[in-house]
MDTraj code that builds the backbone (N, CA, C; nanometers):
import mdtraj as md
import numpy as np

residues = "MET LYS PHE LYS ALA GLU ILE ASP VAL MET PRO LEU ASP ALA LEU LEU ASP PRO GLN GLY LYS ALA VAL SER SER SER MET GLY ASN VAL GLY LEU PRO GLU ILE ASP GLY VAL ARG ILE GLY ARG HIS ILE ARG LEU PHE ILE GLU ALA GLU SER LYS ASP ILE ALA GLU GLY LYS VAL ASP GLU ALA CYS LYS LYS MET LEU ALA ASN GLN ILE MET GLU SER TYR SER PHE SER LEU SER GLN VAL".split()
xyz = np.array([
    [-1.1729, 6.5888, -0.6406],
    [-1.2397, 6.6171, -0.7667],
    [-1.1891, 6.5186, -0.8717],
    [-1.2745, 6.4908, -0.9673],
    [-1.2375, 6.3992, -1.0744],
    [-1.2259, 6.4772, -1.2048],
    [-1.1197, 6.4461, -1.2800],
    [-1.0930, 6.5136, -1.4060],
    [-1.0764, 6.4112, -1.5176],
    [-1.1061, 6.4569, -1.6389],
    [-1.0822, 6.3762, -1.7586],
    [-0.9737, 6.4457, -1.8392],
    [-0.8726, 6.3691, -1.8777],
    [-0.7649, 6.4220, -1.9624],
    [-0.7769, 6.3614, -2.1015],
    [-0.7647, 6.4456, -2.2012],
    [-0.7604, 6.4040, -2.3416],
    [-0.6208, 6.4383, -2.3906],
    [-0.5426, 6.3366, -2.4247],
    [-0.4014, 6.3533, -2.4575],
    [-0.3781, 6.3143, -2.6031],
    [-0.3059, 6.3973, -2.6763],
    [-0.2654, 6.3662, -2.8128],
    [-0.1143, 6.3531, -2.8168],
    [-0.0669, 6.2410, -2.8702],
    [0.0756, 6.2148, -2.8840],
    [0.1034, 6.2027, -3.0333],
    [0.1978, 6.2830, -3.0814],
    [0.2292, 6.2863, -3.2246],
    [0.3792, 6.2713, -3.2466],
    [0.4194, 6.2123, -3.3608],
    [0.5620, 6.2083, -3.3916],
    [0.6134, 6.3505, -3.4142],
    [0.7364, 6.3752, -3.3748],
    [0.7958, 6.5071, -3.3980],
    [0.7992, 6.5374, -3.5470],
    [0.7817, 6.6637, -3.5824],
    [0.7791, 6.7039, -3.7234],
    [0.9081, 6.6696, -3.7959],
    [1.0205, 6.6706, -3.7252],
    [1.1502, 6.6442, -3.7881],
    [1.1705, 6.4963, -3.8210],
    [1.0854, 6.4083, -3.7695],
    [1.1015, 6.2649, -3.7908],
    [1.0070, 6.2132, -3.8974],
    [1.0496, 6.1070, -3.9625],
    [0.9650, 6.0428, -4.0619],
    [0.8457, 5.9778, -3.9926],
    [0.7348, 5.9715, -4.0636],
    [0.6145, 5.9049, -4.0155],
    [0.5705, 5.8094, -4.1265],
    [0.6262, 5.6874, -4.1291],
    [0.5963, 5.5954, -4.2392],
    [0.4478, 5.5644, -4.2537],
    [0.3769, 5.5521, -4.1438],
    [0.2336, 5.5230, -4.1509],
    [0.1585, 5.6415, -4.2123],
    [0.1929, 5.7625, -4.1675],
    [0.1307, 5.8818, -4.2247],
    [0.1623, 5.8978, -4.3720],
    [0.2868, 5.8671, -4.4098],
    [0.3273, 5.8779, -4.5506],
    [0.2491, 5.7788, -4.6365],
    [0.2295, 5.6570, -4.5869],
    [0.1528, 5.5569, -4.6610],
    [0.0082, 5.6024, -4.6801],
    [-0.0512, 5.6589, -4.5761],
    [-0.1889, 5.7080, -4.5873],
    [-0.1955, 5.8249, -4.6845],
    [-0.0985, 5.9169, -4.6756],
    [-0.0951, 6.0310, -4.7687],
    [-0.0882, 5.9830, -4.9126],
    [-0.0022, 5.8847, -4.9367],
    [0.0148, 5.8325, -5.0729],
    [-0.1112, 5.7651, -5.1252],
    [-0.1907, 5.7109, -5.0358],
    [-0.3112, 5.6384, -5.0767],
    [-0.4329, 5.7285, -5.0954],
    [-0.4260, 5.8527, -5.0538],
    [-0.5427, 5.9410, -5.0622],
    [-0.5917, 5.9577, -5.2053],
    [-0.5004, 5.9645, -5.3007],
    [-0.5404, 5.9763, -5.4408],
    [-0.6187, 5.8548, -5.4874],
    [-0.5851, 5.7383, -5.4337],
    [-0.6529, 5.6142, -5.4729],
    [-0.7975, 5.6084, -5.4257],
    [-0.8317, 5.6869, -5.3250],
    [-0.9703, 5.6869, -5.2753],
    [-1.0434, 5.8158, -5.3138],
    [-0.9880, 5.8866, -5.4117],
    [-1.0556, 6.0051, -5.4638],
    [-1.0333, 6.1317, -5.3832],
    [-0.9253, 6.1365, -5.3039],
    [-0.8964, 6.2548, -5.2227],
    [-0.7533, 6.3033, -5.2466],
    [-0.7185, 6.3358, -5.3700],
    [-0.5799, 6.3751, -5.3999],
    [-0.5390, 6.5073, -5.3361],
    [-0.6352, 6.5877, -5.2932],
    [-0.6028, 6.7168, -5.2323],
    [-0.5534, 6.7042, -5.0880],
    [-0.5647, 6.5848, -5.0290],
    [-0.5170, 6.5635, -4.8925],
    [-0.3734, 6.5155, -4.8968],
    [-0.2884, 6.5824, -4.8181],
    [-0.1450, 6.5518, -4.8167],
    [-0.0905, 6.5784, -4.6767],
    [0.0260, 6.5313, -4.6486],
    [0.0932, 6.5622, -4.5226],
    [0.0296, 6.4974, -4.4008],
    [-0.0264, 6.3785, -4.4172],
    [-0.0907, 6.3089, -4.3054],
    [0.0155, 6.2654, -4.2041],
    [-0.0102, 6.2897, -4.0777],
    [0.0742, 6.2421, -3.9675],
    [-0.0182, 6.1652, -3.8738],
    [0.0262, 6.0505, -3.8304],
    [-0.0578, 5.9646, -3.7475],
    [0.0045, 5.9506, -3.6095],
    [-0.0781, 5.9731, -3.5083],
    [-0.0342, 5.9626, -3.3694],
    [-0.1340, 5.8822, -3.2884],
    [-0.1388, 5.9126, -3.1594],
    [-0.2283, 5.8412, -3.0689],
    [-0.3112, 5.9407, -2.9889],
    [-0.4305, 5.8969, -2.9535],
    [-0.5158, 5.9754, -2.8640],
    [-0.5407, 5.8897, -2.7404],
    [-0.5186, 5.9473, -2.6232],
    [-0.5337, 5.8758, -2.4972],
    [-0.6315, 5.9534, -2.4092],
    [-0.7258, 5.8835, -2.3502],
    [-0.8183, 5.9451, -2.2554],
    [-0.7980, 5.8753, -2.1213],
    [-0.7893, 5.9542, -2.0162],
    [-0.7777, 5.8951, -1.8831],
    [-0.8502, 5.9819, -1.7826],
    [-0.8803, 5.9226, -1.6700],
    [-0.9464, 5.9935, -1.5606],
    [-0.8513, 5.9981, -1.4425],
    [-0.8547, 6.1087, -1.3699],
    [-0.7645, 6.1277, -1.2574],
    [-0.8386, 6.1946, -1.1425],
    [-0.8131, 6.1481, -1.0246],
    [-0.8685, 6.2065, -0.9023],
    [-0.7606, 6.2965, -0.8437],
    [-0.7931, 6.4236, -0.8203],
    [-0.6954, 6.5183, -0.7655],
    [-0.7679, 6.6273, -0.6872],
    [-0.6944, 6.6923, -0.5990],
    [-0.7528, 6.7978, -0.5150],
    [-0.7832, 6.9255, -0.5917],
    [-0.7081, 6.9491, -0.7019],
    [-0.7305, 7.0702, -0.7812],
    [-0.6905, 7.0445, -0.9257],
    [-0.7315, 7.1359, -1.0124],
    [-0.6966, 7.1236, -1.1539],
    [-0.5457, 7.1345, -1.1736],
    [-0.4799, 7.2223, -1.0998],
    [-0.3348, 7.2366, -1.1116],
    [-0.2628, 7.1069, -1.0771],
    [-0.3062, 7.0405, -0.9716],
    [-0.2438, 6.9134, -0.9326],
    [-0.2705, 6.8077, -1.0396],
    [-0.3927, 6.8034, -1.0905],
    [-0.4268, 6.7068, -1.1960],
    [-0.3412, 6.7303, -1.3200],
    [-0.3246, 6.8573, -1.3598],
    [-0.2406, 6.8885, -1.4757],
    [-0.0981, 6.8401, -1.4541],
    [-0.0458, 6.8607, -1.3347],
    [0.0892, 6.8159, -1.3037],
    [0.1029, 6.6655, -1.3133],
    [0.0033, 6.5918, -1.2649],
    [0.0064, 6.4454, -1.2694],
    [-0.0047, 6.3942, -1.4124],
    [-0.0912, 6.4560, -1.4927],
    [-0.1053, 6.4148, -1.6327],
    [0.0248, 6.4437, -1.7078],
    [0.0829, 6.5605, -1.6852],
    [0.2098, 6.5946, -1.7491],
    [0.3180, 6.4932, -1.7106],
    [0.3224, 6.4568, -1.5845],
    [0.4201, 6.3583, -1.5372],
    [0.3975, 6.2222, -1.6043],
    [0.2710, 6.1807, -1.6166],
    [0.2400, 6.0538, -1.6830],
    [0.2845, 6.0555, -1.8286],
    [0.2634, 6.1684, -1.8947],
    [0.3059, 6.1803, -2.0348],
    [0.4573, 6.1684, -2.0458],
    [0.5282, 6.2385, -1.9596],
    [0.6748, 6.2375, -1.9646],
    [0.7332, 6.1020, -1.9277],
    [0.6731, 6.0341, -1.8310],
    [0.7293, 5.9091, -1.7810],
    [0.6854, 5.7849, -1.8585],
    [0.5642, 5.7891, -1.9188],
    [0.5128, 5.6658, -1.9758],
    [0.4405, 5.6788, -2.1100],
    [0.3638, 5.7835, -2.1286],
    [0.2737, 5.7880, -2.2434],
    [0.3377, 5.8396, -2.3714],
    [0.4431, 5.9190, -2.3608],
    [0.5082, 5.9747, -2.4797],
    [0.6593, 5.9561, -2.4697],
    [0.7195, 5.9195, -2.5792],
    [0.8651, 5.9122, -2.5887],
    [0.9119, 6.0486, -2.6385],
    [0.9613, 6.1323, -2.5488],
    [0.9920, 6.2710, -2.5838],
    [1.1072, 6.2851, -2.6821],
    [1.1819, 6.1790, -2.7056],
    [1.2882, 6.1831, -2.8063],
    [1.2264, 6.1843, -2.9459],
    [1.1123, 6.1162, -2.9602],
    [1.0514, 6.1013, -3.0926],
    [0.9111, 6.1606, -3.1034],
    [0.8510, 6.1987, -2.9904],
    [0.7116, 6.2421, -2.9929],
    [0.6903, 6.3689, -2.9116],
    [0.5872, 6.4413, -2.9489],
    [0.5403, 6.5547, -2.8687],
    [0.4017, 6.5181, -2.8169],
    [0.3578, 6.5890, -2.7146],
    [0.2247, 6.5625, -2.6616],
    [0.1593, 6.6936, -2.6202],
    [0.0291, 6.6907, -2.6180],
    [-0.0510, 6.8008, -2.5658],
    [-0.1730, 6.7383, -2.4998],
    [-0.2315, 6.8119, -2.4054],
    [-0.3505, 6.7571, -2.3405],
    [-0.4431, 6.8678, -2.2954],
    [-0.5688, 6.8299, -2.2790],
    [-0.6679, 6.9182, -2.2193],
    [-0.7287, 6.8439, -2.1017],
    [-0.7750, 6.9208, -2.0059],
    [-0.8268, 6.8645, -1.8829],
    [-0.9621, 6.9276, -1.8533],
    [-1.0610, 6.8444, -1.8193],
    [-1.1920, 6.8972, -1.7812],
    [-1.2412, 6.8230, -1.6584],
    [-1.3165, 6.8942, -1.5776],
    [-1.3708, 6.8335, -1.4570],
    [-1.4945, 6.7530, -1.4932],
    [-1.5066, 6.6334, -1.4337],
    [-1.6246, 6.5486, -1.4592],
    [-1.7033, 6.5276, -1.3321],
])
top = md.Topology()
chain = top.add_chain()
for i, resn in enumerate(residues, 1):
    res = top.add_residue(resn, chain, resSeq=i)
    for name in ("N", "CA", "C"):
        top.add_atom(name, md.element.get_by_symbol(name[0]), res)
traj = md.Trajectory(xyz[None], top)
């Protein structure tokens, strides 16, 4: 079976996010002063061939831990759907 994974990787809340802070600070300049607390991360989409959804979830989780997210500085979450 083939699955599609949608993965979001975000900086941990306890860490500074200079890019997010810069965007937050600029919101007033574009007429959106009510927007604050912007955090910027990454979105990753990948496809995986696996015998079951459980196996696919395990492989995606392993990919996140080994390569896609730095767990010292980032958290990740993902959703999986069959294609």
